[in-house]
C-alpha positions in Angstrom: 0.0 0.0 0.0 1.4 3.4 -1.1 1.4 6.4 1.2 -1.5 8.1 -0.8 -3.6 4.9 -0.6 -2.7 4.7 3.1 -3.9 8.2 3.7 -7.1 7.6 1.8 -7.9 4.4 3.7 -7.2 6.2 7.0 -9.4 9.1 6.0 -12.3 6.7 5.2 -11.8 4.7 8.4 -11.6 7.9 10.5 -15.0 9.2 9.2 -16.6 5.8 9.6 -15.4 5.5 13.2 -16.4 9.1 14.0 -20.0 8.4 13.0 -20.0 5.3 15.3 -18.5 7.3 18.2 -20.6 10.5 18.0 -23.6 9.1 19.9 -21.6 7.8 22.8 -22.6 9.6 26.0 -24.9 12.1 24.2 -28.1 13.0 25.8 -30.4 15.9 25.5 -30.6 18.5 28.3 -33.6 18.5 30.7 -34.6 22.0 29.5 -33.4 23.3 26.2 -32.2 26.9 26.1 -33.9 29.3 23.7 -32.6 28.9 20.2 -31.2 25.4 21.0 -32.5 22.4 19.0 -34.4 19.9 21.1 -32.1 17.0 20.2 -28.8 18.9 20.7 -26.6 17.2 23.3 -26.1 19.0 26.6 -22.3 18.3 26.6 -21.0 17.1 23.2 -17.4 16.6 24.3 -16.3 16.7 20.7 -12.6 16.9 21.5 -12.7 13.7 23.4 -14.7 12.0 20.6 -12.1 13.2 18.0 -9.3 11.8 20.2 -11.0 8.3 20.6 -11.8 8.3 16.9 -8.2 9.0 16.0 -6.9 6.2 18.3 -9.5 3.7 17.2 -8.9 4.5 13.6 -5.1 4.2 14.0 -5.6 0.6 15.3 -8.0 -0.3 12.6 -5.8 1.2 9.9 -2.8 -0.7 11.2 -4.7 -4.0 11.0 -5.7 -3.2 7.5 -2.2 -2.2 6.6 -0.8 -5.4 8.1 -3.4 -7.5 6.3 -2.6 -6.0 2.9 1.2 -6.0 3.2 1.3 -9.5 4.6 -0.1 -10.9 1.3 -3.0 -12.5 3.1 -5.3 -10.6 0.8 -4.0 -9.7 -2.6 -5.6 -7.0 -4.8 -3.1 -7.5 -7.6 -4.2 -11.0 -8.7 
């Protein structure tokens, strides 16, 4: 896997994991403030979710990279 392919795969994995991580710990506030959407989370903690997404994506990408480079799965033949 070349470095451009590796970056593209990481990008796709990162976005997929982000959409899986976003709902974790999210719940609507008891009373929404004026101008706030009813379903908006009280404390989104987006920085923590980005950090978790980055770490999980790195592990998944490493597994994909090792699988492709080991020859276990060949996309050339």
